[in-house]
C-alpha positions, 0 to 999 in steps of 0.5 A: 181251580178250573174244572178241567184242571180238577178233572185232569188232576184227579185222573193223574192222581188215580193213576199213581201206583200208590198214595204219595206224601202230597196226594192222599185218598179218603172215602168218608172220614171227615174227622176235623183233627185228622184233616188239620193234621193232614193239612200240616203234614201234607203242606210240609211234605209238598215243600220237601218234594218241591211240589206247589200243592198237596191234595186230599181227595174224598170219594176215592177208594184206597185199595184200587183208587176207584171213584166210589163217591163221598158223603163228606160235605165240608161247607155244612160241617161244624166243629165246636159250633164253628164252620169247619173251614174257620175252625181249621184256619184258626188252628193253622200257623202260619195261615195258608190258603187251603181250599175245599172243592166239590167235584162232579167226577163223571157222575160221582161226587168227590171232594178235593182239598187243595193245600199250598206247600209251606213257604216261610216256616213249617205249617203247624196244627194246634202248635205242632208241625206234622209230616207224611211218611208213607201212610203215617202222619207223625210229628215233624219234631220226631224226624229231625233229619226231615226237619233240617231238610225242610228248613233248607228248602224253606230258606231257598223258597222265593216269590219267584217260584210261585205260580202266576197262571195255572193249567195253560195249554202250550199255545196259551203259554206262548201267547202270554210270554214273549219267548222270542225276547227271552232267547234274544236277551239271553243270547241263545238260539231260538230252538226250531221246535216247541219242545226245545223252547219249553225245555229252556223255559223250564230250565230257567224256572219261567214255566213248570209242568202241570197236570194233563199235559198243561203248564204253569207260568211262574211269577218269575216268568210273568214279571219278566216276560209277560207280553201284557202284565194285565193278563195275570192276576193283580198280584202280578199286574200291580208290579208293573213299573210306573213313570210320572213326570211333573212340571214343578218340584212337587206332586201337587204340580201338573202331571205332564207325562204318565206311563204305566208299564204293560210289559214284563220287566225284561222286555219293557226295561230298555223302552222305559229307559229310552222313554225317560231319557227322551223326556229329560232336559238337556244341558249344553256342554261346550268342549274344546272344539264343539258344543254338545247336549248332555242329559240332565242326569247320567243315563248309566245312573238312571239305568242302574237305579231303576234296575236296582228298584226292580231287583230289590223290591219286596214282592210280598208287598201287594198292590204296589210296584216300582215308581219313577218320578221326574220333577223339575229339580230331581228324579226319584226312583222308589221300590216297595220294601225295607232294605236288606242293607242300610242305605249308607252301606249300599256301596261297600256291603256285598249285595243282598237281594230278595229276588235272586233268580230275577237278579241273576237273569237280569244280569245274564241279559245285561239289563244291569251291571255285574253283581255289586258294581251298580252303586259304584257306577251311579256315584262315579257318574254323579261325580263326573257330572259334578251333581249333588250327591244322590240320596238313598233313604228309607221312607215307610215300607219303601226305599227311595233313591233321588238324583238331583239336577245340577247345582253349584257347590255354593248352592248345595245344602250343608247336609248335601256337602257332607253326604257328597264327602262321605260318598266320595270317601267311600268310593275312593276307599273301595277303589283302593285310594283315599280321599284328600282335600285335592280329590274332594275339591275336584269332585266339587269343582272348587278352585285350589285357592278355595281349598279351605272350603273343602277342608270345612266340609271334611271337618263337618263329615268327621264331626258327623261320624261319617269319615275319619283320618286314615292315619290320625298321626298323619292327617295329610295321608287322607281320609276314609269312610267310618267303616273302613 
């Protein structure tokens, strides 16, 4: 915390008409059990009040909020032969990053304890959760109505609401964020005054007010609209999307192009897609009258898969972000995090996202398709170009989507043919149709006289448990995916 912010915070806290559930004053009371219970209670109370932090201040008189100073020294205090901070940390669950700070407040020594609001579950001290009600610190379990509300708040808490940059002046906010792009992409007129700009940014949870007339940029605001992600902590900067191109089929081959994202997703997305498209090999297509060049992979498929990687990544995984890799025979898009839906059900399951605010804003800005239609469009484009089926798979703590370069049916592996059959059946089913031998032949580009080839693939897909006859008594009525 900056020294200026600390002083502004203390000034505002002293001018509160009374203590709140997230701000409390002490003078010299340094009882370790009291501090532990207060950390639990105030962390939970801050979340209930939609505050990012709670604060416990030593050296402020309760009665008139006068700065009287304190003798409390957290760095030297021991509890059961352990440093106080270690003793407290061992007894708090889940772990939170509380911080003591000694402050010279206009010549008076104060101590500030900054307590982050609960995020994943109620914060407990010695296996008990507490809450602040007035000046009391009762057990949270004794107040089931508050516990219920707290759990509702915790379930809606998301990474996007966290703070990426704190205590910034208005000029600093506008210098770090491409606010003009925000208005342009969301189709809103740019206000003619600063207050109008800030009101809109607050409404979309891109910034929030801080003490002393200053501002915070949220994780959502930074990751979408940062002019330079490197202006923010590594937890944000490392979320930048990266692109790498190789001159062969493996990562041991020579890197021909590399692009490390510098901008927020919203303002850098179109540039990245254009960059990838510009490097993509072209195939010559001969139509009825003209020759034309077509990209190796459908642009709508790349656009949607990259958008999905941004939206569905697990932001809590640090040190990594989405990655796009181009090989001579395929394009791989990887995002950190286990999927919330099994890959074989991406097409039909209602979409679930860890980052709902990010997904909602990207859809409003038309940077990705409407909710639930993205994978449909990927598969439709792949079938239209008669490409091998895309592969969606889980690898460690990441999800990888692979687009393959054109290959004839004869050159596809048996596994690829079966996967294409399943995806085709699923695509037909969600559009209210059924897969038949004829539709599968068209998808693969198989001549009618070779219908047995399509029948063989359907038989293998049935044996693999991926498709089944729509009507077992009438096999010619078509086929549906196993979950239909």
